[in-house]
C-alpha positions as CSV (number, residue, x, y, z in Angstrom):
1,P,-29.0,9.6,-32.7
2,L,-25.6,11.2,-32.9
3,P,-24.1,12.7,-29.7
4,S,-24.5,16.5,-29.4
5,Q,-21.8,17.1,-26.9
6,I,-18.1,16.1,-26.7
7,P,-18.4,14.3,-23.4
8,E,-21.3,12.2,-24.7
9,L,-19.3,11.3,-27.8
10,Q,-16.3,10.4,-25.6
11,R,-18.5,8.0,-23.5
12,E,-19.8,6.3,-26.6
13,L,-16.3,6.0,-28.1
14,D,-14.9,4.6,-24.8
15,A,-17.8,2.1,-24.7
16,Y,-17.1,1.0,-28.3
17,L,-13.4,0.6,-27.7
18,D,-14.0,-1.4,-24.5
19,H,-16.3,-3.7,-26.4
20,Y,-13.9,-4.1,-29.3
21,N,-10.8,-4.7,-27.2
22,R,-12.2,-6.6,-24.2
23,R,-15.3,-8.5,-25.3
24,R,-15.6,-8.9,-29.0
25,P,-14.1,-12.2,-30.3
26,H,-11.6,-11.7,-33.2
27,Q,-11.4,-14.4,-35.8
28,A,-7.7,-13.6,-36.4
29,L,-7.0,-14.3,-32.7
30,G,-8.6,-17.7,-32.6
31,G,-11.9,-16.3,-31.4
32,L,-10.4,-14.5,-28.4
33,A,-10.8,-10.8,-27.5
34,P,-7.5,-8.9,-27.9
35,L,-7.0,-8.6,-24.1
36,E,-7.7,-12.3,-23.6
37,Y,-5.2,-13.1,-26.4
38,L,-2.5,-10.8,-24.9
39,A,-3.0,-12.4,-21.5
40,R,-2.6,-15.9,-22.9
41,I,0.6,-14.9,-24.8
42,R,2.1,-13.4,-21.7
43,E,1.4,-16.6,-19.7
44,E,3.1,-18.7,-22.4
45,A,6.1,-16.3,-22.8
46,V,9.5,-17.7,-22.0
47,P,11.0,-15.8,-19.1
48,T,14.1,-13.7,-19.7
49,E,17.3,-14.2,-17.8
50,S,16.5,-11.2,-15.5
51,Q,13.1,-12.7,-14.7
52,M,14.7,-16.0,-13.7
53,C,17.0,-14.6,-11.1
């Protein structure tokens, strides 16, 4: 059933976005969820000069 109130709709949208971005594996990201992929990229990033000082 469709939500009948805006707050209910917002909860459902938030839950979907959480699933899509935090839990659902994405084929284009090597089977990782977007936040897992982002964390991995940040770990592998080369530090900038200001980060090294």
